[in-house]
C-alpha positions as CSV (number, residue, x, y, z in Angstrom):
1,M,0.0,0.0,0.0
2,K,2.8,2.4,0.9
3,R,4.5,1.6,-2.4
4,L,1.3,2.3,-4.3
5,F,0.9,5.7,-2.6
6,I,4.5,6.7,-3.5
7,I,4.0,5.7,-7.2
8,A,0.7,7.7,-7.2
9,T,2.3,10.7,-5.6
10,L,5.2,10.7,-8.1
11,S,2.8,10.3,-11.0
12,I,0.8,13.3,-9.9
13,S,4.0,15.3,-9.4
14,V,5.2,14.5,-12.9
15,V,2.0,15.6,-14.4
16,F,1.8,18.8,-12.3
17,Y,5.4,19.9,-12.9
18,S,5.4,18.9,-16.6
19,Q,2.7,21.5,-17.5
20,K,4.4,24.4,-19.2
21,K,4.0,27.8,-17.7
22,D,4.7,31.1,-19.3
23,S,5.8,34.3,-17.5
24,L,5.7,37.8,-18.8
25,Q,8.4,40.0,-17.3
26,F,8.8,43.8,-17.6
27,S,10.4,46.4,-15.5
28,L,8.2,48.8,-13.5
29,P,9.5,52.4,-13.7
30,E,11.1,53.2,-10.4
31,K,9.7,56.7,-10.2
32,Y,6.2,55.2,-9.3
33,N,7.6,53.2,-6.4
34,L,5.2,50.4,-7.2
35,H,4.9,47.3,-5.1
36,L,2.7,44.2,-5.3
37,E,-0.4,45.0,-3.2
38,E,-2.7,42.1,-4.3
39,K,-2.2,38.7,-5.9
40,Q,-5.0,36.3,-6.6
41,E,-4.6,32.9,-8.3
42,N,-6.8,30.0,-9.2
43,G,-6.6,27.2,-11.8
44,Q,-7.6,29.5,-14.7
45,M,-5.9,32.8,-14.0
46,V,-3.4,34.9,-11.9
47,M,-4.0,38.5,-11.2
48,M,-1.4,40.9,-9.7
49,E,-2.0,44.5,-8.8
50,Y,0.7,47.0,-8.1
51,I,0.2,50.4,-6.4
52,P,2.7,53.0,-5.0
53,K,4.1,52.2,-1.6
54,G,2.3,54.2,1.1
55,Q,-0.9,54.4,-0.9
56,N,-4.0,52.2,-0.6
57,W,-7.0,51.3,-2.7
58,D,-8.8,54.6,-1.8
59,N,-5.9,57.0,-2.6
60,Y,-3.6,55.5,-5.3
61,D,-2.3,57.6,-8.1
62,I,-1.5,54.8,-10.5
63,I,-2.4,51.1,-10.6
64,V,-0.7,48.5,-12.7
65,T,-2.5,45.2,-13.2
66,K,-1.2,42.0,-14.8
67,I,-3.7,39.2,-15.6
68,V,-2.5,35.8,-16.8
69,S,-5.2,33.7,-18.4
70,K,-3.8,30.2,-18.3
71,N,-3.9,27.8,-21.3
72,L,-5.8,30.2,-23.5
73,A,-3.2,31.0,-26.1
74,K,-5.1,29.0,-28.7
75,F,-7.7,31.8,-28.9
76,P,-7.1,34.9,-31.0
77,L,-6.0,38.0,-29.1
78,Q,-8.7,39.9,-31.1
79,T,-11.2,38.0,-29.0
80,F,-9.7,39.2,-25.8
81,F,-9.5,42.8,-27.2
82,D,-13.2,42.7,-28.3
83,N,-14.3,41.3,-24.9
84,S,-12.4,43.9,-23.0
85,K,-13.9,46.6,-25.2
86,K,-17.4,45.3,-24.6
87,L,-16.8,45.1,-20.8
88,L,-15.4,48.7,-20.7
89,Q,-18.3,50.0,-22.8
90,S,-20.8,48.5,-20.4
91,K,-19.2,50.1,-17.4
92,T,-18.1,53.5,-18.6
93,K,-19.4,56.8,-20.0
94,N,-18.0,58.1,-23.2
95,L,-15.4,55.4,-23.8
96,R,-12.6,56.2,-26.2
97,I,-10.5,53.3,-27.5
98,K,-7.4,54.0,-29.5
99,E,-5.3,51.2,-30.9
100,L,-1.6,52.1,-30.7
101,S,0.1,49.1,-32.4
102,R,-0.1,45.4,-33.2
103,N,2.5,42.8,-34.0
104,K,3.7,42.4,-37.6
105,K,3.5,39.0,-39.2
106,G,6.1,36.6,-37.6
107,E,6.4,38.6,-34.4
108,R,5.0,37.6,-31.0
109,E,1.3,38.4,-31.1
110,Y,0.2,41.6,-29.2
111,I,-2.2,44.5,-29.2
112,L,-1.4,47.8,-27.5
113,F,-4.2,50.3,-26.9
114,T,-5.6,53.0,-24.7
115,A,-9.0,53.1,-23.1
116,E,-10.1,56.5,-21.8
117,A,-13.5,57.3,-20.3
118,D,-15.2,60.3,-18.6
119,S,-16.4,58.2,-15.7
120,Y,-17.9,54.8,-14.6
121,K,-21.6,54.4,-15.0
122,D,-22.1,53.5,-11.3
123,S,-19.7,56.2,-10.0
124,E,-18.4,59.6,-10.9
125,T,-14.8,58.4,-10.6
126,T,-12.8,57.8,-13.7
127,E,-9.9,55.7,-14.8
128,S,-8.0,55.7,-18.1
129,Q,-5.7,52.9,-19.1
130,I,-3.0,51.8,-21.5
131,Q,-3.5,48.1,-22.1
132,Y,-1.2,45.5,-23.5
133,F,-2.3,42.0,-24.5
134,T,0.1,39.4,-25.6
135,K,0.5,35.6,-25.8
136,G,3.0,33.2,-24.5
137,E,3.2,29.6,-25.7
138,N,0.3,28.6,-23.5
139,D,-1.0,31.7,-21.7
140,V,-2.5,35.1,-22.5
141,F,-1.2,38.2,-20.6
142,M,-3.3,41.3,-20.2
143,C,-1.4,44.2,-18.6
144,M,-2.8,47.6,-17.7
145,A,-1.3,50.9,-16.3
146,A,-4.2,53.1,-15.2
147,L,-4.6,56.6,-13.8
148,K,-7.7,58.3,-12.3
149,Q,-8.0,60.7,-15.2
150,K,-10.2,61.2,-18.2
151,N,-7.3,61.4,-20.5
152,L,-3.8,60.0,-20.5
153,S,-0.8,62.3,-21.3
154,K,1.3,61.6,-24.4
155,D,4.3,61.1,-22.1
156,F,2.5,58.5,-20.0
157,V,1.4,56.6,-23.0
158,E,4.9,56.6,-24.5
159,E,6.5,55.5,-21.3
160,W,4.1,52.6,-20.7
161,S,4.1,51.6,-24.4
162,K,7.9,51.2,-24.1
163,V,7.6,49.2,-20.8
164,F,5.1,46.8,-22.3
165,L,6.7,46.4,-25.7
166,Q,10.0,45.6,-24.1
167,S,8.5,42.9,-22.0
168,Q,9.8,39.3,-22.4
169,I,8.2,35.9,-22.2
170,I,10.1,33.6,-20.0
171,K,9.3,29.9,-20.2
């Protein structure tokens, strides 16, 4: 019986550790003093949220979110973009989406865009974002840098475009 338990445990370990995981790495600009405030994970996704040290959910200046959708790389990124757009349209007033760039043929698939809105429908607060969607071998990554503003400055968009476009998939 003990031998059967050891064999079963080893078999489960081999299956668990043989599943490929992707990781998207990028450098957070130091000037924002961002730290991981929240991490949630389940079998389908991982969500990490970064806010400046010394700030909280009520008073942050900037929030950076990275969502990993596990084992969904077989789906087109356009589907994620379309779903994100629909969700934002349902929750905001006067949404403005601007696509900034996409991959060229043969490059790692990505979509980079801004989403700016006057406010949320259920609140007078606002949040505008630059979003970056990309794929690893198995997973889809959705990254956002957001400010509580109706519009993002050109400098902010350029800065975060560079951060996201210089990211690397680590296997």
